[in-house]
Structures are given as C-alpha cells and as structure tokens.
N, C-alpha and C positions, 0 to 999 in steps of 0.2 A: 511597538514591540509586537511581533507576530508569534506569540507564545500562547499555549493553552494547556490546561490540565483537565483530566477526565477521570472520574471514578465511578465504578459500577459494582454493586454488591447484590447478588441474588442468592437464592437457595442452591444454585449450581456453581457459581463462580464469584471470585473477587478479582477485579481488574483495576489497575491504576496506570494512567498514561500521563506523561509530561513531554511536551515537545516544543521545539523552537524552529520555526521554518527558516530562520536566518542563521542557522548553526554551521558547524563544520563537519557534520556527519558522525558525531559521537553517539554510540549506541550502548545502552545498558539494558539488556534484555534478560528477563528471568521468568521462564515458564518451565514446566516439567518435561517439555518436548525439545530435545537437543537440536533436531533438524529445523524445527520451527524457529527456535532461537537464532540459529544460523541465518535463516532467511530474513528475519526481522532486522538482524544486525547488518546484513547486506543491504537491505532497504534503507536503513539509516545512513550507512557509509556512502552509498552512491547517490542518494537524493540530497545529501548535505543537510538533512534535517536531524538535529539533535533529538534523540528519542530515548526515553526511559519507559519501558513497558514491564510491568509485573503482572502475572496472571496465574492464578491457581484455581483448581476446581475439581469436580467429580469425574469428568470425562474429557478426553482429548478434543472431541468435537466441540464441546461447550467452551473450552479454553480458547481454541482457535477462533471460534465464532465471536465470542465476546471481546477478544483482543482486537478483532477487525472492527467491531463496533466502536471500541475505544479509540483506536488509531484514526479511523475515519471521522469520528465526531470531533476529535481534537484538531485534526487538520481543518475541517470545516469551520470550527470555532476560531482558530488562529487566523483564517483568511478573512473573517468578518464579511463585509459586503463585496469583497473581491476587487475593490478599486485598484487599478494600476497593475494587476497581474497579467501575465501572458495568456493564461487560461488553457491553452492547448499545449500538449507535449507528445513527443513520439521518439522512439528509439528502436534500434536493431542491434542486438547484442549476441556475440558468439561466446560460447563457453565450451572449449575443447571441441567435442563432436557435435555440439548442439548449437542451434540458432533460434533465437526468440525475438519477437517483435511486440511492441506495445504502442498503442495510441490512446490518448485520453483527453477528455474535455471536462474541466471543472466548471460546468455551466449550470449546475443545479438540477439536471435531469438524470437521475440514476439509472444506469443500465450496464450490464456486463455481458461480454462474450468472452469466454475463457476456454482455451484448448491447450492444456499442458502436455498433451500427447504422451502421458505416462503409460507404462505397460504393467507395472506391478501395483498391488493393492496398497502398498506403503512405500514411502521414500524414507529410508533410514527408520526412524521411530515415529513417523507422522503419517497418518492415513492420506493417501493421494487425493481422495475426494474432499478431505478437509482443507487441503491447500487450495483447491479450486473454490471451495466455499469461502475461504478467507478473502479471495479476490472479489467474489461476487458481493459479499457482505461489506467489504471496504467501499465498493462503488456506491452501494445504497447509503451507507453512513456518511460518506463524503458528499453525496449529491453529485457524483461524477459518472461520466460515461467512459468505461474502461474496456478496451479490447486487447486481450493478450493471447498470443498464439506462439506455440513452439513449432517451428517449421519442420525441424527434423532433429534427430539425435539418437544415440544408442544407449545412453546412460540416464536413468531417471533423475538422479541427483543433479547432473549437469543441466538437464532440460529445465528443471524447476528453478535452479539457480540463475540460469540465463533469463528466465521469465521475470524473476524478482528484480534482477539488475535492470532489465528493460523497463519495468514499472518504475524503478527508482529514478532512472534518468529522465523518463517522461514526466514524472512528478516534479522533479527538480526544475525542469523547463517550465512546466505549467504554473507553478506557484511563484516563480521568479518575477520580481518587479520588471515591468517594461517601461523604460525611461520615457518613451514617447506616448504612453497611455496616460491620459489625464483623468479618466473616470473608469466606469465599469466596462469591461470588455464584452459588450453586447449591444447590438443595434436597438434592443428593446429598452435599454437603460437600466436593467436589473438582471442579475443572474438568478435563474430559476424559472 
C-alpha cells in the first residue's frame, strides 16, 4: 500500500495530510485560501492521488509553505525506496489562453525552477509568490527536481491552473509503477 500520513504543528500552522498514490484523484482540501484549495484539488484530480489536506495558520504564506512540506513529505514517504516506479514525468497542458509545461524527476535530488509568468501580486485570494514558493518547497520536501514553466497566457488564474495540472500529470507518470522495472530506477542502485 502506497499510503502516507503527515502531521505538522508549529506556533504558526497546523497541517495534516493523508494520501494514497494509487487512488482515483479524490481531493478533500481545507485551507482558508480558496484559490489554493482549488489548485490542490486540481493536483489531486489529475495526478490520481487521493489527497486530504487540512491546513490552518496565522498567515497565508505559512499555510501554503507548510502544506507543501506536508504534501511533499507524504509523497516521499509513500514512495519508500522508490522500487519499481517510473521516476520521471513530463506534461504540456493548455488552459484556455495559457500553456504550461512541467518535467520532474523523483530522484532524491531536490531542485526547482518555477516560472508561473503571473502579472498580478495575487491570483484570486492567494499571493502569486506563495504559489511559486509552494512548488519550490514541494520539490525540496519530495526530494524531486521540478521544472514548471508557463509559456504564455493572458489570465493569471488560467496560467497557474495550467501549471498545477501539468505538475499533476507529471507526478502521476513519475509515481506510477513501471511493470518492466524490477528495482530502483537508478544506475546507482539507490534514489538520492
């Protein structure tokens, strides 16, 4: 069973995450940020990872950051040693006027290159810089190399949604079992 739970309680936030990598994309997301909830729900739906995320806290930045720590840590925990997974994933996703790409490697080496190409300071009720920070923190917490780029678009909501859907499809591909893979997907024999 590739399931994991994560809980984090600090003086700034309380976050709990439950996920199942082999789910059907059910998302139960509850934070005070409506647009962030929408993005996490989209991430669950299109990655086919069942995901329950509850996050409360003092500031939007802390909520988004600690939710990323929770989701990334839970994915990493659910993968265990990574035996039998595809490891790499990539996607190109249109969303009305916008086009976003994502490529990722769950190889144990965290790194993020994120360009959401947003123009406003906020997207709906969520700071644009916090959405970028979510993706960067997710990469660190997962031990993944994530490159996300919005190629173009006229609407910040559509740009970010395309990016999260591209991430979801890439993640779905990377965590999926590869029936031909007998061990860890690395010439070194370990991920990391």
